[in-house]
Legacy VTK file of the C-alpha trace (Angstrom):
# vtk DataFile Version 3.0
C-alpha trace
ASCII
DATASET POLYDATA
POINTS 664 float
-121.344 45.857 -54.995
-124.806 47.466 -55.406
-125.102 45.972 -58.759
-124.412 42.911 -57.880
-126.582 43.086 -54.736
-129.835 44.462 -56.813
-129.335 41.793 -59.120
-129.523 38.734 -57.429
-132.591 40.164 -55.943
-133.709 40.283 -59.146
-133.163 37.035 -59.808
-134.799 35.575 -56.429
-137.880 37.318 -57.563
-138.239 35.826 -60.935
-137.300 32.482 -59.083
-140.424 33.127 -56.873
-138.918 33.900 -53.632
-139.901 36.434 -51.047
-137.103 38.610 -49.679
-137.161 38.763 -46.110
-135.561 41.378 -44.228
-132.481 43.388 -45.093
-128.934 40.977 -45.390
-126.690 40.969 -42.909
-123.945 38.711 -41.299
-126.009 35.537 -40.311
-125.051 33.920 -37.182
-124.627 30.477 -39.228
-122.322 28.385 -41.333
-120.175 31.717 -43.792
-121.479 31.140 -47.461
-117.636 29.316 -48.383
-117.909 26.980 -45.778
-121.690 26.039 -46.591
-120.671 25.544 -50.209
-117.740 23.186 -49.444
-119.809 19.874 -48.319
-121.836 20.724 -51.949
-118.175 21.438 -53.998
-116.198 18.216 -52.430
-115.184 15.339 -54.578
-115.971 13.382 -51.632
-119.592 15.156 -52.099
-122.991 12.443 -52.396
-126.464 13.209 -53.553
-129.909 12.833 -51.354
-130.901 12.508 -54.957
-129.800 12.617 -58.555
-131.899 14.295 -61.386
-130.769 12.873 -64.642
-130.232 15.974 -66.931
-132.127 14.575 -70.303
-135.476 14.066 -68.517
-138.306 16.164 -70.180
-139.581 17.576 -67.398
-136.452 18.343 -65.441
-136.757 21.490 -64.289
-140.359 20.092 -62.607
-138.417 16.662 -61.184
-135.529 18.884 -59.490
-138.490 21.659 -58.503
-140.179 18.769 -56.746
-137.564 16.539 -55.522
-136.134 19.805 -53.504
-139.292 21.161 -51.757
-139.714 17.186 -50.283
-135.757 17.400 -49.165
-136.246 20.956 -47.765
-139.056 20.361 -46.125
-138.406 16.538 -44.380
-134.547 18.413 -43.783
-136.573 21.337 -41.521
-134.855 23.737 -44.291
-138.208 25.721 -44.387
-139.007 26.742 -41.442
-142.587 26.978 -39.223
-143.173 30.749 -40.963
-141.879 29.283 -44.231
-138.363 31.395 -44.217
-134.873 29.678 -44.675
-131.437 31.364 -46.318
-130.444 30.783 -49.768
-127.072 31.806 -52.104
-126.858 31.306 -55.346
-123.948 31.290 -57.184
-122.418 33.731 -59.908
-124.312 36.611 -59.559
-121.101 38.682 -57.654
-123.313 39.892 -54.417
-121.693 39.414 -51.203
-121.145 36.974 -50.078
-124.625 37.112 -47.492
-126.889 34.905 -46.996
-130.221 36.140 -47.881
-133.233 35.439 -46.004
-136.218 33.999 -48.517
-139.382 32.536 -48.599
-141.697 30.559 -51.291
-144.229 32.315 -53.272
-147.161 30.583 -54.476
-144.966 30.716 -58.241
-141.691 30.074 -57.587
-139.056 28.104 -60.081
-135.571 27.452 -58.399
-134.361 25.095 -60.561
-135.477 26.601 -63.170
-134.057 30.467 -62.448
-131.440 29.967 -60.497
-128.486 28.943 -62.545
-126.805 29.340 -65.550
-129.397 27.621 -67.864
-132.979 25.593 -67.083
-132.431 23.126 -65.330
-128.757 23.664 -64.040
-129.208 25.131 -60.774
-126.449 26.168 -58.686
-127.135 27.176 -55.973
-127.749 26.819 -51.844
-130.465 26.914 -49.340
-129.715 26.404 -45.450
-132.008 26.523 -42.034
-132.749 29.072 -39.821
-130.910 27.854 -37.250
-127.575 26.575 -39.377
-127.639 23.109 -38.750
-129.630 21.737 -42.365
-128.384 22.501 -45.394
-129.729 21.492 -49.030
-127.250 22.278 -51.999
-128.934 22.236 -56.055
-125.805 21.716 -58.211
-125.055 20.536 -61.413
-122.637 17.357 -62.510
-122.236 15.989 -66.665
-124.839 14.444 -66.436
-127.391 15.128 -63.602
-128.335 17.867 -61.408
-127.189 16.542 -57.751
-129.356 17.726 -54.502
-127.180 17.406 -51.873
-128.292 17.062 -47.833
-126.022 17.832 -44.897
-127.571 17.445 -41.674
-126.855 18.277 -38.050
-124.099 20.717 -38.852
-122.681 21.984 -35.864
-121.870 18.871 -34.735
-119.777 17.790 -37.740
-118.260 20.805 -37.527
-117.070 19.756 -34.099
-116.220 16.242 -35.249
-114.352 17.653 -38.028
-112.421 19.952 -35.658
-111.681 17.636 -33.128
-109.932 15.212 -36.068
-108.139 18.167 -37.950
-106.748 19.189 -34.153
-105.251 15.920 -33.918
-101.539 16.343 -34.768
-98.590 14.574 -34.101
-94.574 16.156 -34.117
-93.731 14.199 -36.573
-97.513 14.698 -38.754
-96.607 18.097 -37.766
-92.775 18.296 -39.572
-94.543 16.197 -42.594
-96.748 19.192 -42.862
-94.085 21.435 -43.431
-91.453 19.387 -45.200
-94.024 18.742 -47.837
-94.806 22.733 -48.174
-91.583 23.538 -48.518
-91.264 20.934 -51.080
-94.565 22.657 -53.165
-94.543 24.820 -56.444
-94.623 29.176 -56.417
-97.986 29.633 -55.459
-100.028 32.141 -58.342
-99.423 36.045 -57.743
-102.528 36.706 -55.658
-101.464 34.430 -52.806
-97.897 35.981 -52.754
-99.279 39.113 -52.060
-101.622 37.778 -48.959
-98.381 36.080 -47.529
-95.855 39.593 -48.287
-98.829 41.349 -46.166
-99.085 38.568 -43.115
-95.381 38.302 -43.596
-94.581 41.670 -42.455
-97.044 41.777 -39.211
-95.437 38.315 -38.520
-93.450 38.956 -34.891
-91.098 35.694 -35.376
-89.916 37.056 -38.607
-85.809 37.293 -38.651
-84.105 40.537 -40.153
-83.791 38.242 -43.195
-87.389 37.937 -43.844
-87.975 41.717 -43.083
-85.354 42.611 -45.152
-86.435 40.617 -47.918
-89.996 41.925 -47.665
-88.650 45.682 -49.059
-90.898 47.050 -51.041
-93.622 44.063 -51.334
-95.795 45.441 -48.284
-95.989 48.881 -46.899
-97.444 47.538 -43.801
-93.556 46.158 -42.557
-92.376 49.858 -42.008
-95.149 51.235 -39.310
-93.578 48.587 -36.493
-90.534 49.434 -35.108
-87.419 47.445 -37.543
-83.703 46.558 -36.957
-81.041 48.729 -37.592
-80.468 46.171 -40.360
-83.832 46.452 -42.264
-83.411 50.560 -41.351
-80.393 50.352 -43.548
-81.880 48.209 -45.607
-84.943 49.952 -46.940
-82.383 53.042 -47.431
-80.309 51.510 -50.170
-83.257 50.337 -51.675
-83.381 50.713 -54.962
-87.359 51.720 -55.120
-87.945 55.029 -54.355
-91.438 54.363 -53.086
-90.099 52.055 -50.291
-87.790 55.175 -48.883
-90.560 57.037 -48.831
-92.402 55.483 -46.577
-89.768 54.691 -44.491
-89.782 58.297 -44.068
-93.323 58.535 -43.625
-93.969 55.851 -40.732
-90.583 53.870 -39.668
-90.108 55.034 -35.820
-86.618 53.592 -35.558
-84.170 56.041 -37.678
-81.328 58.034 -36.061
-80.403 61.590 -36.512
-77.441 60.146 -39.495
-79.764 57.778 -41.018
-82.080 60.730 -41.988
-79.187 62.533 -42.830
-77.971 60.217 -45.315
-81.753 59.566 -46.675
-82.396 62.463 -47.429
-78.693 64.204 -48.653
-79.088 60.637 -51.114
-81.656 61.691 -52.472
-80.440 63.392 -56.324
-83.896 64.147 -57.338
-84.849 67.353 -55.743
-87.903 66.956 -55.575
-88.186 64.217 -54.105
-85.347 65.461 -51.442
-88.083 67.648 -50.451
-90.460 65.536 -49.893
-88.244 63.330 -47.656
-87.413 67.166 -46.279
-90.659 67.925 -45.489
-91.535 64.366 -43.955
-88.968 64.278 -41.485
-89.828 68.084 -40.654
-93.312 67.246 -39.940
-92.003 64.402 -37.622
-90.150 66.835 -35.680
-86.871 65.367 -36.829
-83.110 66.800 -35.516
-80.663 66.216 -37.699
-77.034 66.779 -37.886
-75.249 70.239 -38.128
-73.821 68.951 -42.028
-76.753 68.471 -42.620
-78.393 71.551 -41.420
-75.547 73.168 -43.433
-76.338 71.431 -46.549
-79.922 71.890 -46.859
-79.318 74.949 -45.844
-77.583 75.608 -49.619
-79.881 73.324 -51.148
-80.325 74.483 -54.766
-84.006 73.186 -54.362
-85.516 76.883 -52.814
-88.243 73.657 -51.962
-86.191 72.394 -49.303
-84.213 75.435 -48.052
-88.031 76.363 -47.014
-88.474 73.464 -45.127
-85.385 74.226 -42.861
-86.273 76.362 -40.952
-88.759 73.983 -39.233
-86.237 71.835 -37.912
-84.673 72.514 -34.115
-81.666 73.286 -33.268
-80.658 75.882 -36.783
-77.706 77.850 -36.005
-77.901 82.007 -35.958
-76.086 81.819 -38.833
-78.190 79.475 -41.147
-81.500 81.598 -39.923
-79.945 84.789 -41.477
-78.673 83.420 -44.286
-82.051 81.822 -45.004
-84.156 85.612 -44.069
-81.950 87.050 -46.700
-82.237 84.155 -49.276
-82.823 84.726 -53.004
-86.529 83.420 -52.753
-89.339 84.883 -51.579
-90.665 81.970 -50.247
-87.799 81.143 -48.686
-88.011 84.405 -46.712
-91.522 83.682 -45.894
-90.754 80.298 -44.619
-87.966 81.491 -42.068
-90.568 84.256 -40.868
-93.301 81.731 -39.999
-90.501 79.395 -38.754
-88.168 81.519 -36.858
-89.229 85.005 -35.853
-88.691 84.380 -32.592
-85.152 83.307 -33.164
-84.359 86.308 -35.381
-82.054 89.586 -34.163
-83.833 92.657 -34.829
-81.436 94.050 -38.072
-83.073 90.860 -39.522
-86.525 91.220 -38.621
-86.194 95.217 -39.853
-85.159 93.532 -42.976
-88.547 91.365 -43.003
-90.892 93.870 -42.233
-89.321 96.127 -45.563
-89.161 93.150 -47.533
-89.930 94.089 -51.175
-92.054 90.895 -51.087
-95.725 91.297 -50.467
-96.126 87.969 -48.602
-92.949 87.948 -46.820
-93.672 91.540 -45.819
-97.344 90.459 -44.666
-96.403 87.108 -42.432
-93.149 89.617 -41.209
-95.752 92.225 -39.676
-98.294 90.401 -38.952
-95.230 88.527 -36.110
-94.159 91.769 -35.776
-97.647 92.663 -34.732
-98.067 90.226 -31.873
-96.006 92.384 -29.200
-96.407 95.715 -30.987
-100.217 97.625 -31.543
-101.298 97.216 -34.802
-102.802 101.265 -36.411
-105.431 100.847 -38.374
-103.770 102.031 -41.075
-101.117 99.233 -42.015
-104.414 96.526 -41.274
-105.640 98.125 -44.323
-102.919 99.161 -46.344
-101.464 95.347 -46.497
-104.542 93.757 -46.121
-103.794 91.445 -43.329
-107.137 89.597 -43.453
-108.322 87.728 -40.569
-104.749 86.019 -39.474
-104.034 90.481 -37.888
-107.480 89.877 -36.715
-107.324 86.664 -34.037
-103.767 87.219 -33.073
-102.337 90.552 -33.539
-102.229 93.797 -31.051
-104.532 95.871 -32.118
-104.722 99.608 -31.644
-108.083 101.266 -30.101
-109.439 102.049 -32.631
-108.945 98.843 -34.553
-109.712 96.739 -32.355
-113.260 98.853 -31.971
-114.054 99.123 -35.758
-113.247 95.842 -35.684
-115.825 95.079 -32.776
-118.571 96.795 -34.470
-117.826 94.984 -38.357
-120.676 94.111 -40.332
-119.495 90.353 -41.096
-120.196 87.773 -38.057
-117.370 86.275 -39.320
-114.586 89.226 -39.233
-116.110 89.342 -35.643
-115.749 86.073 -34.613
-112.202 86.017 -35.681
-111.921 89.160 -33.265
-114.104 87.497 -30.246
-110.528 84.925 -30.210
-108.011 87.685 -30.165
-106.046 87.497 -26.742
-105.730 90.993 -26.486
-108.741 92.659 -26.621
-109.657 95.044 -24.014
-112.044 93.654 -20.871
-115.256 95.912 -22.063
-114.662 94.387 -25.679
-114.842 90.921 -25.111
-117.570 92.047 -22.782
-119.434 93.505 -25.843
-118.344 90.914 -28.176
-120.374 88.311 -25.321
-123.310 89.569 -26.349
-123.169 90.043 -29.914
-126.238 88.408 -31.573
-124.200 86.073 -33.363
-124.088 82.904 -31.296
-120.602 81.708 -33.254
-119.275 84.993 -31.687
-120.311 84.232 -28.754
-119.250 80.712 -28.401
-116.058 81.828 -29.388
-115.674 84.344 -26.782
-116.869 81.656 -24.257
-113.815 79.590 -24.654
-111.567 82.432 -24.056
-108.660 81.955 -21.332
-109.092 85.325 -19.285
-112.634 85.050 -18.371
-113.756 84.059 -14.712
-116.012 81.097 -15.265
-118.612 83.325 -13.652
-118.280 85.896 -16.904
-118.461 82.376 -18.824
-121.550 81.533 -17.753
-123.073 84.293 -18.585
-122.286 83.549 -22.560
-125.665 82.085 -24.025
-123.802 79.728 -25.993
-125.270 76.407 -28.530
-123.482 74.050 -28.091
-123.536 70.878 -29.504
-122.286 67.722 -27.597
-122.181 65.188 -30.748
-119.442 67.488 -32.744
-116.011 66.724 -32.168
-113.749 69.734 -30.496
-110.200 69.344 -29.928
-109.448 70.484 -26.162
-108.861 73.862 -25.754
-104.755 74.287 -25.302
-104.752 76.899 -22.388
-106.424 75.013 -20.557
-104.154 71.589 -21.428
-101.125 73.696 -20.542
-102.853 74.502 -16.879
-102.813 70.499 -16.890
-100.436 71.115 -13.879
-101.957 73.393 -11.736
-104.122 71.629 -9.549
-105.925 74.515 -8.128
-106.528 75.944 -12.124
-108.391 72.010 -12.552
-110.158 72.752 -9.626
-111.282 75.613 -11.189
-111.715 74.859 -14.088
-113.446 71.394 -13.701
-116.631 73.315 -12.168
-116.923 75.319 -15.299
-120.310 75.714 -17.536
-118.744 75.063 -20.413
-118.566 71.637 -21.741
-115.768 71.937 -23.632
-113.746 73.108 -20.860
-114.582 70.538 -18.308
-114.174 68.126 -21.496
-110.274 69.311 -21.477
-110.151 69.289 -18.520
-110.678 65.725 -18.235
-107.547 65.506 -20.959
-105.270 65.747 -18.081
-102.690 62.896 -17.334
-102.703 63.446 -13.321
-105.912 65.213 -11.378
-106.356 65.322 -8.153
-109.083 63.026 -6.476
-111.926 65.662 -6.312
-111.513 66.510 -9.615
-111.758 63.298 -10.866
-115.048 62.467 -8.821
-116.320 65.108 -9.828
-115.809 65.117 -13.162
-116.269 61.083 -12.735
-120.005 62.201 -12.324
-119.719 65.244 -15.010
-123.445 65.177 -16.841
-121.658 64.948 -20.084
-120.780 61.339 -21.054
-118.021 62.968 -22.942
-115.894 64.770 -20.345
-116.814 60.644 -18.592
-115.050 59.336 -21.865
-112.179 61.410 -21.879
-111.303 60.744 -18.157
-111.149 57.145 -19.411
-109.056 57.388 -21.904
-106.402 60.262 -20.708
-106.473 60.487 -16.597
-104.772 57.590 -14.771
-106.422 58.768 -11.493
-109.926 57.627 -13.598
-112.279 55.532 -10.635
-112.472 51.675 -11.528
-116.370 51.961 -11.593
-116.584 54.864 -13.861
-114.190 52.837 -16.143
-116.742 50.397 -16.322
-119.945 52.593 -16.911
-117.819 53.513 -20.084
-116.835 50.273 -21.213
-120.452 49.624 -21.695
-121.191 51.896 -24.504
-117.840 53.057 -25.804
-115.314 50.356 -28.157
-112.219 52.187 -28.393
-110.961 55.232 -30.323
-108.450 55.364 -33.109
-105.829 57.128 -30.680
-106.512 55.283 -27.609
-108.367 51.585 -29.263
-107.721 49.406 -26.099
-109.352 51.914 -23.573
-110.926 52.220 -21.348
-110.416 48.637 -20.846
-106.126 49.027 -20.854
-106.745 51.477 -18.384
-104.253 50.805 -15.226
-107.992 51.818 -12.731
-109.897 48.918 -14.599
-110.691 46.231 -12.580
-109.151 42.920 -13.324
-111.072 41.066 -10.326
-114.643 40.067 -9.740
-115.152 40.001 -13.339
-116.690 36.115 -13.638
-119.673 38.202 -11.956
-120.285 39.250 -15.721
-120.112 35.950 -16.941
-124.094 35.632 -17.249
-124.691 39.497 -18.299
-127.032 39.647 -20.965
-125.007 42.872 -22.099
-122.579 41.228 -24.203
-119.552 43.907 -23.182
-120.079 43.108 -19.857
-120.238 39.411 -20.112
-116.949 39.307 -22.238
-114.629 41.107 -19.501
-115.469 37.582 -17.340
-112.203 36.413 -19.679
-110.229 38.767 -18.288
-110.684 37.683 -14.329
-107.355 35.752 -12.763
-109.953 33.129 -11.609
-111.618 32.536 -15.476
-111.117 28.801 -16.576
-110.409 27.303 -19.792
-113.823 26.067 -19.988
-115.104 29.607 -19.480
-112.871 30.120 -22.855
-114.304 27.434 -24.476
-118.253 28.205 -23.866
-117.767 31.674 -24.694
-116.848 30.676 -27.987
-120.220 29.345 -28.377
-121.944 32.719 -27.500
-124.682 34.475 -29.735
-122.455 37.544 -29.404
-119.462 37.956 -31.884
-117.474 40.215 -29.249
-117.192 37.523 -26.902
-116.820 34.773 -29.202
-114.331 37.211 -30.863
-112.621 37.510 -27.284
-112.965 33.711 -26.741
-110.722 33.273 -30.809
-107.773 35.587 -28.826
-107.506 33.898 -25.610
-104.178 31.687 -25.276
-106.423 29.135 -23.760
-108.894 28.026 -26.337
-108.220 24.894 -27.937
-106.872 23.835 -31.290
-110.226 21.780 -31.804
-111.983 25.032 -30.917
-109.709 27.180 -33.265
-109.682 25.043 -36.211
-113.778 25.332 -35.422
-113.658 29.057 -35.367
-112.091 29.544 -38.976
-116.397 28.704 -39.744
-117.372 31.291 -37.988
-119.522 33.923 -39.230
-117.323 36.680 -39.142
-114.191 37.736 -40.614
-112.561 39.162 -37.656
-113.113 35.959 -35.826
-111.853 34.168 -38.399
-108.788 35.671 -38.378
-107.783 36.066 -35.364
-108.760 31.606 -35.359
-106.218 31.657 -38.489
-103.696 33.217 -36.091
-104.324 31.319 -33.001
-101.268 29.783 -31.444
-102.831 26.326 -30.888
-103.513 25.871 -34.933
-102.647 22.519 -36.366
-99.996 22.579 -39.487
-102.190 20.822 -41.672
-104.907 23.585 -41.351
-102.049 26.311 -41.343
-100.963 24.985 -44.669
-104.442 24.810 -46.062
-105.363 28.202 -44.806
-102.100 29.902 -46.453
-103.438 28.205 -50.164
-106.432 30.229 -49.665
-106.644 33.899 -50.422
-109.116 34.580 -48.135
-107.391 33.919 -45.666
-103.622 33.325 -46.726
-102.926 36.552 -45.108
-103.856 35.987 -41.636
-101.931 32.647 -41.958
-98.960 34.447 -42.596
-99.058 36.120 -39.393
-98.968 33.199 -37.658
-96.196 32.982 -35.394
-95.635 29.174 -35.245
-94.190 29.781 -39.224
-91.136 27.510 -39.192
-87.922 29.748 -40.336
-87.133 27.798 -42.900
-90.450 27.877 -44.620
-91.048 32.022 -44.060
-87.918 31.888 -45.711
-89.167 29.037 -48.749
-92.228 31.509 -48.709
-89.824 35.034 -49.455
-87.867 32.921 -52.354
-91.362 32.920 -53.707
-92.308 36.291 -53.763
-89.488 37.623 -55.171
-90.545 39.454 -58.222
-89.726 37.261 -61.535
-86.073 38.078 -63.780
-86.963 41.534 -65.945
-88.878 42.915 -63.781
-87.349 46.423 -62.848
-88.009 49.040 -59.444
-89.664 52.176 -59.477
-87.273 55.071 -60.298
LINES 1 665
664 0 1 2 3 4 5 6 7 8 9 10 11 12 13 14 15 16 17 18 19 20 21 22 23 24 25 26 27 28 29 30 31 32 33 34 35 36 37 38 39 40 41 42 43 44 45 46 47 48 49 50 51 52 53 54 55 56 57 58 59 60 61 62 63 64 65 66 67 68 69 70 71 72 73 74 75 76 77 78 79 80 81 82 83 84 85 86 87 88 89 90 91 92 93 94 95 96 97 98 99 100 101 102 103 104 105 106 107 108 109 110 111 112 113 114 115 116 117 118 119 120 121 122 123 124 125 126 127 128 129 130 131 132 133 134 135 136 137 138 139 140 141 142 143 144 145 146 147 148 149 150 151 152 153 154 155 156 157 158 159 160 161 162 163 164 165 166 167 168 169 170 171 172 173 174 175 176 177 178 179 180 181 182 183 184 185 186 187 188 189 190 191 192 193 194 195 196 197 198 199 200 201 202 203 204 205 206 207 208 209 210 211 212 213 214 215 216 217 218 219 220 221 222 223 224 225 226 227 228 229 230 231 232 233 234 235 236 237 238 239 240 241 242 243 244 245 246 247 248 249 250 251 252 253 254 255 256 257 258 259 260 261 262 263 264 265 266 267 268 269 270 271 272 273 274 275 276 277 278 279 280 281 282 283 284 285 286 287 288 289 290 291 292 293 294 295 296 297 298 299 300 301 302 303 304 305 306 307 308 309 310 311 312 313 314 315 316 317 318 319 320 321 322 323 324 325 326 327 328 329 330 331 332 333 334 335 336 337 338 339 340 341 342 343 344 345 346 347 348 349 350 351 352 353 354 355 356 357 358 359 360 361 362 363 364 365 366 367 368 369 370 371 372 373 374 375 376 377 378 379 380 381 382 383 384 385 386 387 388 389 390 391 392 393 394 395 396 397 398 399 400 401 402 403 404 405 406 407 408 409 410 411 412 413 414 415 416 417 418 419 420 421 422 423 424 425 426 427 428 429 430 431 432 433 434 435 436 437 438 439 440 441 442 443 444 445 446 447 448 449 450 451 452 453 454 455 456 457 458 459 460 461 462 463 464 465 466 467 468 469 470 471 472 473 474 475 476 477 478 479 480 481 482 483 484 485 486 487 488 489 490 491 492 493 494 495 496 497 498 499 500 501 502 503 504 505 506 507 508 509 510 511 512 513 514 515 516 517 518 519 520 521 522 523 524 525 526 527 528 529 530 531 532 533 534 535 536 537 538 539 540 541 542 543 544 545 546 547 548 549 550 551 552 553 554 555 556 557 558 559 560 561 562 563 564 565 566 567 568 569 570 571 572 573 574 575 576 577 578 579 580 581 582 583 584 585 586 587 588 589 590 591 592 593 594 595 596 597 598 599 600 601 602 603 604 605 606 607 608 609 610 611 612 613 614 615 616 617 618 619 620 621 622 623 624 625 626 627 628 629 630 631 632 633 634 635 636 637 638 639 640 641 642 643 644 645 646 647 648 649 650 651 652 653 654 655 656 657 658 659 660 661 662 663
C-alpha cells in the first residue's frame, strides 16, 4: 500500500500538483462512485478533443482548466480533490493545488495525451473527469452531484412487487458468477439470519464465518461428518452448540493421532465434559499427547487418574500432577514425589509444598526456581534468604507469595525496587492502611487484569465497601468489575478519579448509575469483550435523549435516535449528518427509507455503505447489483430479504467444480 501511495505522490508532483495535507477519507462521494458517471456508456462529454491534434496535450489542459474554473472544481484557495486511475494506491481522494508548471493531460495517464483522472470540488458537488476514448479525449462534467444522488435514489427505490419478483427470477436464470464473487457470497450467506439449515450445511468448508454462530443440530452433524478436516477442527474451536455425545464422536472418530490430540486439546480448553466411555477410551489412547490432555477434563474417575499417574510416558505423569494433584490419593502422591523423571518430580514437589514447608536444601537441590518462590510454603530460613536475594526479579516473585510471614511482607513493602513494592501492594493480606503506606508507581494507561482475590470477594458487601475506598487503583478497578454492588459503593466508584474505574463499572456492574454511563459514553466506544457497553447497560437512559439531537458532540447526537419519541424524519436528517458515526446510526435504523438506504450505498465510509447494503428496505434491483459487485457482494449476501430459492441457487453456484478434492 505504501508503495502505491508513493507512486501516486510522485506522479502528482510530476504533473505539477502540490499535495495539500495527508490522504484521508473525505466527506464526499467515494472514488468508485465518482468514476461511475465518467466511465458509464451513457456518459456524454462536455468537451471532446480529437486524439490526432498536434497540440493535444495543451488543448486538453486548456479545456480542463476552463471547465474546472467555470464549474467551481478549483476552490478559492486553489485546492481540489483528485484521483488517478491505475496507480495501485488506496482509493482515497488526494487534496491538491496547481503549481505554476502543471501538466495533467501529459502526465496523468498511460501516455501523454491519454489522461485518466477525475477531479472533484471540495464540497463534493461538482466532478470533472478526463478519460481517453478510441479517437478522442473526453472531459465529462457532472454538476449537482448531491441532487443527482437524491433523484437517482428515489427512482431506484420505486419498485412494485411484480418488478421485485421479476428481478429475482432473472437472477435465478443468470450465469455462474466468477470465483472471487462466489467467495464473497459464501462469507455473506454464512452470516445471513434467513439462511436455511440446508444452505448453512452447504456452506461448510466454504466460509469459516459460519462456525462462530450457534448452529442447529443438523448442521453440527453435517460438520462432524465433513470430509475436510479443517471444517471439523473449526467446529471444535468455535461452535457453541456441541453436546457431550457429539464431542465424544468427533474426537474418537478422528483416526490421525495428531489431529485427535488437537481436538482433545480444544475440548479441554473449552471445559467440555465428555462421556464416561470417551474418558475410558482416551485415557488408553495410543498417543501420549492425547492421554496427557485427559487430566484436564472434569468428571474423571479416581481409577483413570491413578492410571495416568502411573503412565509409562513421563509427560503424561507430569500432566496428571499439574491437573489432578488435589484429587490424587496419598499413595499416588508419594510415587510422584519420588518419580525418576526430574520434571515429574519437580512438579510434584511444587504441589506438595503448597501445603508443607519447603526446606532450602530441597529448593537448591531440585532447582525449583521462581515457581516455588511464588507459590510454595517456605521454611523461614529459605524465605529470609530469598528476601535478601540480590536479583530483584527473585524478590518480586517472593513478594507475591501468600504464605510469607508479616515481617517479611513489611520488609519487601519497603524494597528499593519499585517492581517488588508493586507486587506487595497487590497482596490480599494487607490492611488498606498498610497498602496506602507502600510507595508505588502505577501507570494508569497499562491494562491490568482484575485481581483474583478481589474478584473472589465480589459477593461480600463488607469487603467491597472496604476495598472500594482503597488507595490502590487496581484494587478499586477490580471492585468495579463486580456484577452487583451496594449503592454506596456504586456511588463512590462512579465518582472515582481514575476513569478506568468508571469504565469498568459501566461495563460490568448492573447497578451503575445513568449519569455516569452517559459520561463514559462520551469518550468510550466499546471493548472487544463488551462492545455494546455502556449503551446497552440496563440503566443507560432511553428517554429524554432527544435533547441531544443538536449536540455538538456527535456521540451524544447519535443517541437521539434511541429515544422512543424520535421520528423517521430525524433518521433522515441524521443520514445527512457530517459525522460518520451519526450517519451509521441512521443507516442501521429500520425507519430509514428505501431511497435513503440507496443513497447511503455511496457514503464515503465503507462501514456505512455495508450497513446500507443490508437494510431491509433495499429494492431488489439494487440488491442484485450489489451481489454482482465484489466490493459489496459480501454485505449484500447477508441481506435477510434474499429469497430462499435465490440463496439455494447461490449455494449451487458456490459448489466446487469436479476434480476438486477436500483437504485430508
